[in-house]
C-alpha positions in Angstrom: -21.9 45.4 -34.7 -25.5 46.4 -35.3 -27.8 46.5 -38.3 -28.3 49.8 -40.2 -31.8 51.0 -41.1 -32.5 53.0 -44.2 -35.1 53.7 -46.8 -35.8 51.3 -49.6 -38.3 51.6 -52.5 -40.7 48.7 -53.1 -43.1 48.0 -55.9 -46.1 45.7 -55.2 -48.8 44.3 -57.5 -51.8 43.5 -55.3 -54.2 40.7 -56.0 -57.0 43.2 -56.9 -54.9 44.6 -59.7 -53.6 47.7 -58.0 -49.9 48.7 -58.2 -48.5 50.3 -55.1 -45.0 51.9 -54.8 -43.8 52.9 -51.3 -40.7 53.7 -49.3 -40.1 51.4 -46.3 -37.7 51.3 -43.5 -35.4 48.4 -44.3 -32.8 46.8 -41.9 -29.5 46.1 -43.7 -27.4 43.5 -42.0 -23.7 43.7 -41.3 -21.8 42.2 -44.2 -20.6 38.6 -44.1 -16.9 37.6 -44.4 -16.9 38.1 -48.2 -19.4 41.0 -48.4 -19.5 44.8 -48.1 -22.2 47.2 -47.1 -22.4 50.1 -49.5 -24.1 53.5 -48.8 -25.8 54.2 -52.1 -25.0 57.8 -53.2 -26.3 57.8 -56.7 -28.5 55.4 -58.8 -30.0 56.2 -62.2 -33.6 55.7 -63.5 -33.0 53.7 -66.7 -35.7 52.6 -69.1 -34.9 49.0 -68.1 -35.9 49.9 -64.5 -39.4 51.1 -65.4 -40.7 47.6 -66.2 -40.3 46.4 -62.6 -41.1 49.8 -61.1 -44.5 50.2 -62.9 -45.1 47.0 -64.7 -48.0 47.3 -67.2 -49.9 49.8 -65.0 -52.1 52.3 -66.7 -50.4 55.6 -65.7 -53.5 57.6 -66.6 -54.9 56.2 -63.3 -51.8 57.1 -61.3 -52.4 58.8 -57.9 -49.8 60.0 -55.4 -50.9 60.0 -51.7 -49.1 59.7 -48.4 -46.8 62.5 -47.4 -44.0 64.4 -49.2 -41.5 62.4 -47.2 -43.3 59.1 -47.6 -45.3 59.2 -50.8 -47.5 56.3 -51.8 -48.0 55.8 -55.5 -50.9 53.8 -56.8 -52.2 52.9 -60.3 -54.6 50.4 -61.8 -53.3 47.4 -63.8 -55.4 46.3 -66.8 -57.1 43.1 -66.0 -55.9 41.4 -69.2 -52.3 41.8 -68.1 -52.7 40.3 -64.6 -52.1 36.7 -65.7 -48.6 37.6 -66.8 -47.9 39.0 -63.4 -48.9 36.0 -61.3 -45.3 35.4 -60.1 -45.0 38.8 -58.5 -48.5 39.3 -57.1 -48.3 40.2 -53.4 -44.5 40.6 -53.4 -43.0 43.9 -52.3 -40.2 44.0 -54.9 -37.1 46.2 -54.6 -36.2 48.2 -57.7 -33.1 49.7 -59.3 -30.6 47.9 -61.5 -27.3 49.8 -60.7 -25.7 52.4 -58.5 -22.6 53.7 -56.8 -21.6 54.6 -53.3 -19.1 54.2 -50.5 -18.3 51.0 -48.7 -19.1 51.8 -45.1 -18.6 48.3 -43.6 -16.7 45.3 -44.8 -16.4 41.6 -43.9 -13.4 39.9 -42.5 -11.9 38.6 -45.8 -8.9 40.5 -47.3 -10.8 41.2 -50.5 -13.7 42.8 -48.5 -11.4 44.7 -46.1 -9.5 46.2 -49.1 -12.7 47.9 -50.2 -13.4 49.7 -46.8 -14.0 53.4 -47.5 -13.7 52.9 -51.3 -16.1 54.4 -53.9 -17.6 51.5 -55.8 -20.1 50.9 -58.6 -22.5 47.9 -58.5 -25.3 46.1 -60.3 -27.7 43.5 -59.1 -31.0 45.1 -58.3 -32.5 46.8 -55.1 -30.5 50.0 -55.7 -33.3 52.4 -55.0 -32.3 52.4 -51.4 -29.9 54.0 -49.0 -27.8 50.9 -48.5 -27.0 47.6 -50.3 -25.1 44.5 -49.1 -23.0 43.1 -52.0 -20.4 40.4 -52.5 -17.0 42.0 -52.5 -16.2 40.3 -55.8 -19.2 41.8 -57.5 -18.5 45.5 -56.9 -16.3 47.7 -59.2 -13.9 50.0 -57.5 -13.9 53.4 -59.2 -10.7 55.3 -60.1 -9.3 58.2 -58.2 -11.2 61.4 -58.9 -14.5 59.7 -59.8 -17.7 60.7 -58.2 -20.8 58.6 -57.4 -22.6 60.2 -60.3 -19.7 59.2 -62.6 -20.1 55.6 -61.5 -23.8 55.3 -61.1 -24.5 54.4 -64.7 -21.3 52.5 -65.5 -22.9 49.1 -66.0 -26.1 49.0 -68.0 -25.4 51.6 -70.7 -21.6 51.1 -71.1 -21.8 47.3 -71.1 -24.8 47.4 -73.4 -23.0 49.6 -75.9 -19.9 47.4 -75.7 -22.1 44.3 -76.0 -23.5 45.6 -79.3 -19.9 45.8 -80.7 -19.0 42.4 -79.3 -22.2 40.9 -80.9 -21.3 42.6 -84.2 -17.9 40.9 -84.2 -19.2 37.5 -83.1 -21.9 37.4 -85.7 -19.6 38.4 -88.5 -21.0 41.9 -89.3 -18.8 44.9 -89.9 -21.1 47.9 -89.2 -24.1 48.8 -87.0 -27.3 50.8 -87.3 -28.6 52.1 -84.0 -31.9 53.8 -83.2 -32.6 56.3 -80.4 -29.0 57.2 -81.0 -28.9 60.6 -79.1 -29.6 58.8 -75.8 -26.8 58.4 -73.2 -26.3 54.9 -74.5 -26.3 56.1 -78.1 -23.7 58.7 -77.5 -21.5 56.1 -75.8 -21.9 53.8 -78.8 -20.9 56.6 -81.1 -17.8 57.4 -79.1 -16.8 53.7 -79.1 -17.3 53.3 -82.8 -15.3 56.5 -83.5 -12.5 55.3 -81.3 -12.5 51.7 -82.7 -13.0 52.6 -86.3 -16.4 50.9 -86.6 -18.9 52.3 -89.2 -22.1 53.4 -87.4 -25.4 54.7 -88.7 -27.2 56.8 -86.0 -31.0 57.1 -86.3 -32.5 59.9 -84.3 -36.0 61.4 -84.0 -35.4 65.2 -84.1 -33.1 67.6 -86.0 -31.5 68.9 -82.7 -30.6 65.3 -81.8 -28.9 65.0 -85.2 -27.0 68.2 -84.6 -25.9 66.9 -81.2 -24.4 63.7 -82.6 -22.7 65.5 -85.6 -21.1 67.8 -83.1 -19.7 64.8 -81.4 -18.1 63.5 -84.6 -20.8 61.2 -86.0 -20.7 61.1 -89.8 -23.9 59.1 -90.5 -26.9 60.6 -88.7 -30.4 60.1 -90.1 -33.5 61.9 -88.8 -36.5 59.5 -88.8 -38.9 62.5 -88.8 -37.6 63.7 -92.2 -39.7 63.0 -95.3 -36.6 61.6 -97.0 -35.9 59.2 -94.1 -36.0 55.9 -96.0 -33.9 57.2 -98.9 -31.3 58.7 -96.6 -31.2 55.6 -94.4 -30.6 53.4 -97.4 -27.8 55.7 -98.6 -26.1 55.5 -95.1 -26.4 51.8 -95.0 -25.0 51.4 -98.5 -22.0 53.7 -97.5 -21.2 51.7 -94.3 -22.2 48.2 -95.3 -24.3 47.8 -92.2 -26.2 44.5 -91.9 -26.8 44.6 -88.1 -29.3 46.9 -86.3 -30.1 47.5 -82.7 -33.5 49.1 -82.1 -34.5 50.8 -78.9 -38.1 51.6 -79.8 -39.4 48.0 -80.2 -43.0 48.9 -81.3 -44.0 50.5 -84.6 -42.3 50.1 -88.0 -38.7 51.2 -87.3 -37.2 47.7 -86.9 -38.7 46.5 -90.2 -37.6 49.7 -91.9 -34.0 49.0 -91.0 -34.3 45.6 -92.7 -36.0 47.1 -95.7 -33.2 49.6 -96.2 -30.5 47.0 -95.6 -32.0 44.9 -98.4 -32.3 47.9 -100.7 -28.7 48.9 -100.1 -27.5 45.3 -100.8 -29.5 45.2 -104.0 -27.7 48.2 -105.4 -24.7 46.1 -106.1 -26.5 42.8 -107.0 -25.1 41.2 -110.1 -28.3 39.4 -110.9 -31.9 39.4 -109.8 -33.1 36.8 -107.2 -36.8 36.4 -106.3 -35.6 35.4 -102.8 -33.7 38.6 -102.2 -30.1 39.1 -101.2 -28.4 36.0 -99.6 -26.5 38.3 -97.2 -28.0 37.9 -93.7 -29.5 41.0 -92.2 -30.3 41.1 -88.5 -32.1 43.5 -86.2 -32.2 43.1 -82.4 -34.8 44.9 -80.4 -33.5 45.8 -77.0 -35.9 48.4 -75.8 -39.6 49.4 -75.6 -39.7 53.2 -76.1 -42.8 52.3 -78.2 -45.0 49.8 -76.3 -47.2 49.1 -79.3 -47.0 46.1 -81.7 -43.9 45.6 -83.8 -45.0 46.0 -87.4 -43.1 45.2 -90.6 -43.6 44.6 -94.3 -41.7 41.5 -95.4 -40.0 43.1 -98.4 -36.4 42.2 -97.5 -36.0 38.8 -98.9 -35.6 35.6 -96.9 -32.1 36.0 -95.4 -33.0 38.0 -92.2 -33.6 37.8 -88.6 -35.4 39.9 -85.9 -35.1 39.0 -82.2 -34.6 40.4 -78.7 -31.3 41.4 -77.1 -30.7 41.8 -73.4 -27.6 42.6 -71.5 -27.6 40.0 -68.8 -28.2 37.0 -71.1 -25.5 38.3 -73.4 -23.0 38.6 -70.6 -23.8 35.1 -69.4 -23.2 33.8 -72.9 -20.0 35.9 -73.5 -18.4 34.5 -70.4 -16.2 35.9 -67.6 -13.2 36.8 -69.7 -15.2 39.0 -72.0 -17.1 40.5 -69.1 -13.8 41.4 -67.3 -12.4 42.9 -70.5 -15.5 45.1 -70.9 -15.5 46.2 -67.3 -11.8 47.1 -67.4 -12.5 49.4 -70.4 -15.4 51.1 -68.7 -13.2 52.0 -65.7 -10.4 53.2 -67.9 -12.7 55.4 -70.0 -15.3 56.3 -67.3 -15.1 60.1 -67.8 -14.7 60.0 -71.5 -16.2 57.3 -73.7 -18.7 56.2 -70.9 -19.6 59.6 -69.4 -23.3 59.9 -68.5 -25.3 63.1 -68.2 -28.4 63.7 -66.1 -31.1 66.3 -66.4 -32.2 66.2 -62.8 -31.2 64.8 -59.4 -33.9 63.8 -57.0 -34.3 62.1 -53.6 -36.1 58.8 -53.3 -39.3 60.6 -52.2 -39.0 63.1 -55.0 -38.6 60.3 -57.6 -42.2 59.3 -56.6 -43.8 62.7 -57.2 -46.3 62.9 -60.0 -44.2 65.5 -62.0 -41.1 63.4 -61.8 -42.8 60.2 -62.8 -44.4 62.0 -65.8 -41.0 63.3 -66.9 -38.9 60.1 -66.7 -41.6 57.7 -67.8 -41.7 59.5 -71.2 -38.2 58.1 -71.8 -37.3 61.3 -73.6 -33.8 61.5 -75.0 -31.7 63.8 -72.8 -34.1 63.6 -69.9 -32.4 61.2 -67.6 -33.0 61.3 -63.8 -30.5 60.4 -61.1 -31.7 59.4 -57.6 -29.6 60.6 -54.7 -30.9 58.3 -51.8 -29.3 60.4 -49.0 -31.0 63.6 -50.1 
């Protein structure tokens, strides 16, 4: 048996503060006894991939050289951010959280052999490539009739949306507020909450996004661009009893506004005044960085509140294998319904490094999700 060679995307931070992204020829070894070799047929560009792909590079300095088949992307990294990148300087790092494809070689173990020729989904990094070696136990066989595009995004967004609901229940809340709610993830969360009977307040940024979600059955949709945003958000929170928020924007005032409106909603039914505010705990988790600026808030929501970060992998580790297995099982069962993903464009590995493509997906615009097809 011989090694297979295929393209792999690598991102490198150089000691002089230059970011370089290239495609290299990578040898992929034959799988070990408990491993499989997967030909990657589809892998999405998620917002969570952009941090490793570009780091804190200043994309106004971005240049694309090389050839159309082997582009070389470069950009300057601000000097003030270099100390935080010390651990990755000089390392050619593979990128891509998740993907799907066909098992083209399998190790000798029965578990691995059972996957030969199967379409599987996987997570674990280095997915912007034509092949990936994985532990047989770590791939997710996809159901009959599924395509690689169906399975490419069946980890990050589906498990994140299910993780929000699991966090709600574990923390003793009964309803959720979610920002950037018209995204693929937001639409999944809306479908989960409708199916499971969980009150959900969807916060969007444009009227057409509000119309999209209402067309999918959402009952509480608030447009943050409207002049009456704060009043409408308070009414929706009062109607649902939401005291838990998940914010995808990160920077700006939105996370604090969620807490402000939660407090205002709680005070509507307060029996007596307290200078310390409501004693009901209000929590907002920031899980994204659509706005890379500072997080700003006015502390006008009493003393019973919390604001922190939420990431999928730490949550999964904390939740444990039984919860993870239950969540993955639901994703497979509802892959083409609750957890369906939609893509605005499919590109090859080389096309993903064109200046136009980078400008499009780096904006992180709702409804503008790219899918890489490595064999293209």
